[in-house]
DOVEXVEX-953500 format. One record per residue (C-alpha): chain; x, y, z negated. Coordinates in steps of 0.2 Angstrom, whole numbers, plus 2048, in hexadecimal, padded with zeros to 3 digits. Layout:
<site><mol>A</mol><X>X</X><Y>Y</Y><Z>Z</Z></site>
...
This chain:
<site><mol>A</mol><X>4FF</X><Y>51C</Y><Z>FC1</Z></site>
<site><mol>A</mol><X>4F1</X><Y>511</Y><Z>FC9</Z></site>
<site><mol>A</mol><X>4EF</X><Y>4FF</Y><Z>FC3</Z></site>
<site><mol>A</mol><X>4F5</X><Y>4F2</Y><Z>FD0</Z></site>
<site><mol>A</mol><X>4E9</X><Y>4E5</Y><Z>FC9</Z></site>
<site><mol>A</mol><X>4D8</X><Y>4EB</Y><Z>FC4</Z></site>
<site><mol>A</mol><X>4D5</X><Y>4DB</Y><Z>FB9</Z></site>
<site><mol>A</mol><X>4E4</X><Y>4DE</Y><Z>FAD</Z></site>
<site><mol>A</mol><X>4F4</X><Y>4E8</Y><Z>FAA</Z></site>
<site><mol>A</mol><X>505</X><Y>4E2</Y><Z>FAB</Z></site>
<site><mol>A</mol><X>514</X><Y>4E4</Y><Z>F9F</Z></site>
<site><mol>A</mol><X>51C</X><Y>4F1</Y><Z>FA9</Z></site>
<site><mol>A</mol><X>50D</X><Y>4FD</Y><Z>FA8</Z></site>
<site><mol>A</mol><X>508</X><Y>509</Y><Z>F9A</Z></site>
<site><mol>A</mol><X>500</X><Y>504</Y><Z>F8A</Z></site>
<site><mol>A</mol><X>506</X><Y>4FB</Y><Z>F7B</Z></site>
<site><mol>A</mol><X>508</X><Y>4E8</Y><Z>F79</Z></site>
<site><mol>A</mol><X>4F7</X><Y>4E7</Y><Z>F70</Z></site>
<site><mol>A</mol><X>4EF</X><Y>4F1</Y><Z>F7E</Z></site>
<site><mol>A</mol><X>4F6</X><Y>4E5</Y><Z>F8C</Z></site>
<site><mol>A</mol><X>4F1</X><Y>4D6</Y><Z>F82</Z></site>
<site><mol>A</mol><X>4DF</X><Y>4DC</Y><Z>F80</Z></site>
<site><mol>A</mol><X>4DD</X><Y>4E1</Y><Z>F92</Z></site>
<site><mol>A</mol><X>4E3</X><Y>4D0</Y><Z>F98</Z></site>
<site><mol>A</mol><X>4D9</X><Y>4C6</Y><Z>F8B</Z></site>
<site><mol>A</mol><X>4CA</X><Y>4D1</Y><Z>F88</Z></site>
<site><mol>A</mol><X>4BD</X><Y>4C5</Y><Z>F90</Z></site>
<site><mol>A</mol><X>4C4</X><Y>4B5</Y><Z>F88</Z></site>
<site><mol>A</mol><X>4C5</X><Y>4BE</Y><Z>F77</Z></site>
<site><mol>A</mol><X>4B2</X><Y>4BE</Y><Z>F76</Z></site>
<site><mol>A</mol><X>4B2</X><Y>4AC</Y><Z>F71</Z></site>
<site><mol>A</mol><X>4C0</X><Y>4AD</Y><Z>F64</Z></site>
<site><mol>A</mol><X>4C2</X><Y>4BF</Y><Z>F60</Z></site>
<site><mol>A</mol><X>4CD</X><Y>4BF</Y><Z>F50</Z></site>
<site><mol>A</mol><X>4DD</X><Y>4C3</Y><Z>F59</Z></site>
<site><mol>A</mol><X>4D4</X><Y>4D1</Y><Z>F64</Z></site>
<site><mol>A</mol><X>4CD</X><Y>4D8</Y><Z>F54</Z></site>
<site><mol>A</mol><X>4DE</X><Y>4D9</Y><Z>F4C</Z></site>
<site><mol>A</mol><X>4E6</X><Y>4E1</Y><Z>F5C</Z></site>
<site><mol>A</mol><X>4D9</X><Y>4EE</Y><Z>F5E</Z></site>
<site><mol>A</mol><X>4DF</X><Y>4F6</Y><Z>F4E</Z></site>
<site><mol>A</mol><X>4F1</X><Y>4F7</Y><Z>F55</Z></site>
<site><mol>A</mol><X>4EC</X><Y>501</Y><Z>F64</Z></site>
<site><mol>A</mol><X>4F4</X><Y>512</Y><Z>F66</Z></site>
<site><mol>A</mol><X>4EB</X><Y>522</Y><Z>F6A</Z></site>
<site><mol>A</mol><X>4F1</X><Y>521</Y><Z>F7C</Z></site>
<site><mol>A</mol><X>4EA</X><Y>50F</Y><Z>F7D</Z></site>
<site><mol>A</mol><X>4D9</X><Y>515</Y><Z>F79</Z></site>
<site><mol>A</mol><X>4DA</X><Y>522</Y><Z>F88</Z></site>
<site><mol>A</mol><X>4E0</X><Y>513</Y><Z>F93</Z></site>
<site><mol>A</mol><X>4D1</X><Y>509</Y><Z>F8E</Z></site>
<site><mol>A</mol><X>4C6</X><Y>517</Y><Z>F93</Z></site>
<site><mol>A</mol><X>4CF</X><Y>51A</Y><Z>FA4</Z></site>
<site><mol>A</mol><X>4CE</X><Y>507</Y><Z>FA8</Z></site>
<site><mol>A</mol><X>4BC</X><Y>505</Y><Z>FA3</Z></site>
<site><mol>A</mol><X>4B4</X><Y>508</Y><Z>FB4</Z></site>
<site><mol>A</mol><X>4C0</X><Y>4FB</Y><Z>FBD</Z></site>
<site><mol>A</mol><X>4BD</X><Y>4ED</Y><Z>FB1</Z></site>
<site><mol>A</mol><X>4AF</X><Y>4E0</Y><Z>FB3</Z></site>
<site><mol>A</mol><X>4A0</X><Y>4E0</Y><Z>FA9</Z></site>
<site><mol>A</mol><X>4A5</X><Y>4D1</Y><Z>F9E</Z></site>
<site><mol>A</mol><X>4B5</X><Y>4DA</Y><Z>F9A</Z></site>
<site><mol>A</mol><X>4AC</X><Y>4EA</Y><Z>F95</Z></site>
<site><mol>A</mol><X>49F</X><Y>4E0</Y><Z>F8B</Z></site>
<site><mol>A</mol><X>4AD</X><Y>4D7</Y><Z>F81</Z></site>
<site><mol>A</mol><X>4B6</X><Y>4E8</Y><Z>F7F</Z></site>
<site><mol>A</mol><X>4A6</X><Y>4F0</Y><Z>F77</Z></site>
<site><mol>A</mol><X>4A6</X><Y>4E1</Y><Z>F6B</Z></site>
<site><mol>A</mol><X>4B8</X><Y>4E0</Y><Z>F66</Z></site>
<site><mol>A</mol><X>4BC</X><Y>4F3</Y><Z>F64</Z></site>
<site><mol>A</mol><X>4AE</X><Y>4F5</Y><Z>F57</Z></site>
<site><mol>A</mol><X>4BB</X><Y>4F5</Y><Z>F48</Z></site>
<site><mol>A</mol><X>4C5</X><Y>505</Y><Z>F49</Z></site>
<site><mol>A</mol><X>4B6</X><Y>511</Y><Z>F47</Z></site>
<site><mol>A</mol><X>4BD</X><Y>522</Y><Z>F4C</Z></site>
<site><mol>A</mol><X>4C8</X><Y>51C</Y><Z>F5A</Z></site>
<site><mol>A</mol><X>4BA</X><Y>511</Y><Z>F62</Z></site>
<site><mol>A</mol><X>4AD</X><Y>51F</Y><Z>F63</Z></site>
<site><mol>A</mol><X>4B0</X><Y>526</Y><Z>F74</Z></site>
<site><mol>A</mol><X>4B2</X><Y>515</Y><Z>F7C</Z></site>
<site><mol>A</mol><X>4A2</X><Y>50E</Y><Z>F73</Z></site>
<site><mol>A</mol><X>498</X><Y>51D</Y><Z>F79</Z></site>
<site><mol>A</mol><X>49F</X><Y>51A</Y><Z>F8B</Z></site>
<site><mol>A</mol><X>499</X><Y>508</Y><Z>F89</Z></site>
<site><mol>A</mol><X>488</X><Y>50D</Y><Z>F83</Z></site>
<site><mol>A</mol><X>485</X><Y>516</Y><Z>F93</Z></site>
<site><mol>A</mol><X>48B</X><Y>508</Y><Z>F9E</Z></site>
<site><mol>A</mol><X>480</X><Y>502</Y><Z>FAC</Z></site>
<site><mol>A</mol><X>482</X><Y>4F0</Y><Z>FA7</Z></site>
<site><mol>A</mol><X>475</X><Y>4ED</Y><Z>F99</Z></site>
<site><mol>A</mol><X>480</X><Y>4DF</Y><Z>F91</Z></site>
<site><mol>A</mol><X>48E</X><Y>4EC</Y><Z>F8F</Z></site>
<site><mol>A</mol><X>482</X><Y>4F9</Y><Z>F88</Z></site>
<site><mol>A</mol><X>479</X><Y>4EE</Y><Z>F7D</Z></site>
<site><mol>A</mol><X>489</X><Y>4E8</Y><Z>F75</Z></site>
<site><mol>A</mol><X>48F</X><Y>4FA</Y><Z>F73</Z></site>
<site><mol>A</mol><X>47E</X><Y>4FE</Y><Z>F6A</Z></site>
<site><mol>A</mol><X>481</X><Y>4F0</Y><Z>F5E</Z></site>
<site><mol>A</mol><X>493</X><Y>4F5</Y><Z>F5B</Z></site>
<site><mol>A</mol><X>48F</X><Y>507</Y><Z>F58</Z></site>
<site><mol>A</mol><X>481</X><Y>503</Y><Z>F4D</Z></site>
<site><mol>A</mol><X>48B</X><Y>4F7</Y><Z>F43</Z></site>
<site><mol>A</mol><X>498</X><Y>505</Y><Z>F40</Z></site>
<site><mol>A</mol><X>48A</X><Y>510</Y><Z>F3A</Z></site>
<site><mol>A</mol><X>484</X><Y>503</Y><Z>F2E</Z></site>
<site><mol>A</mol><X>495</X><Y>4FD</Y><Z>F28</Z></site>
<site><mol>A</mol><X>49F</X><Y>50D</Y><Z>F27</Z></site>
<site><mol>A</mol><X>493</X><Y>51B</Y><Z>F23</Z></site>
<site><mol>A</mol><X>4A2</X><Y>525</Y><Z>F1B</Z></site>
<site><mol>A</mol><X>4AA</X><Y>525</Y><Z>F2C</Z></site>
<site><mol>A</mol><X>49C</X><Y>527</Y><Z>F38</Z></site>
<site><mol>A</mol><X>48B</X><Y>52E</Y><Z>F37</Z></site>
<site><mol>A</mol><X>47C</X><Y>52A</Y><Z>F43</Z></site>
<site><mol>A</mol><X>47B</X><Y>535</Y><Z>F52</Z></site>
<site><mol>A</mol><X>469</X><Y>538</Y><Z>F56</Z></site>
<site><mol>A</mol><X>46D</X><Y>53B</Y><Z>F68</Z></site>
<site><mol>A</mol><X>470</X><Y>529</Y><Z>F6A</Z></site>
<site><mol>A</mol><X>45F</X><Y>523</Y><Z>F64</Z></site>
<site><mol>A</mol><X>456</X><Y>524</Y><Z>F75</Z></site>
<site><mol>A</mol><X>463</X><Y>519</Y><Z>F7D</Z></site>
<site><mol>A</mol><X>462</X><Y>50D</Y><Z>F6E</Z></site>
<site><mol>A</mol><X>44F</X><Y>50C</Y><Z>F6F</Z></site>
<site><mol>A</mol><X>450</X><Y>509</Y><Z>F82</Z></site>
<site><mol>A</mol><X>45C</X><Y>4FB</Y><Z>F80</Z></site>
<site><mol>A</mol><X>453</X><Y>4F4</Y><Z>F72</Z></site>
<site><mol>A</mol><X>442</X><Y>4F4</Y><Z>F7C</Z></site>
<site><mol>A</mol><X>449</X><Y>4ED</Y><Z>F8B</Z></site>
<site><mol>A</mol><X>452</X><Y>4DE</Y><Z>F82</Z></site>
<site><mol>A</mol><X>446</X><Y>4D9</Y><Z>F74</Z></site>
<site><mol>A</mol><X>44D</X><Y>4C7</Y><Z>F73</Z></site>
<site><mol>A</mol><X>45F</X><Y>4CC</Y><Z>F71</Z></site>
<site><mol>A</mol><X>466</X><Y>4CD</Y><Z>F5F</Z></site>
<site><mol>A</mol><X>467</X><Y>4DF</Y><Z>F5C</Z></site>
<site><mol>A</mol><X>464</X><Y>4DF</Y><Z>F49</Z></site>
<site><mol>A</mol><X>471</X><Y>4EE</Y><Z>F47</Z></site>
<site><mol>A</mol><X>468</X><Y>4F8</Y><Z>F53</Z></site>
<site><mol>A</mol><X>457</X><Y>4F5</Y><Z>F4B</Z></site>
<site><mol>A</mol><X>45E</X><Y>4F9</Y><Z>F3A</Z></site>
<site><mol>A</mol><X>466</X><Y>509</Y><Z>F3F</Z></site>
<site><mol>A</mol><X>456</X><Y>50F</Y><Z>F48</Z></site>
<site><mol>A</mol><X>44C</X><Y>50A</Y><Z>F39</Z></site>
<site><mol>A</mol><X>457</X><Y>512</Y><Z>F2D</Z></site>
<site><mol>A</mol><X>45A</X><Y>523</Y><Z>F36</Z></site>
<site><mol>A</mol><X>449</X><Y>526</Y><Z>F3D</Z></site>
<site><mol>A</mol><X>44C</X><Y>522</Y><Z>F4F</Z></site>
<site><mol>A</mol><X>440</X><Y>513</Y><Z>F50</Z></site>
<site><mol>A</mol><X>432</X><Y>51D</Y><Z>F57</Z></site>
């Protein structure tokens, strides 16, 4: 079923209440993310698939906020964060890099560093030297991808 409004879903569409709230409030949640952080843990498996499906139709601000708020559930967020890491918008990709690296650092028991991501991480880091990417720097330093 195609979405009628590319900027947010409506209550009669598929997805959980948590999904619909996040979709409608993703951009605003970047300034006060606590509710979004809580709701992302309530997403169902089909909600994660919906987020991937909606990804290309959402504005870059939405995608960047999404890459920030979905960091928590490590296993569930991996596919979407990798999609975000390959986003053409550097702000989205940079946020995804920080989120992925934060997961690697905070949850080594749940996720290990994927060396195939190192070239993209290095590229983003080199092109954005002023942006705070401490997590990326640490992951590249720790796992030998800094060179």
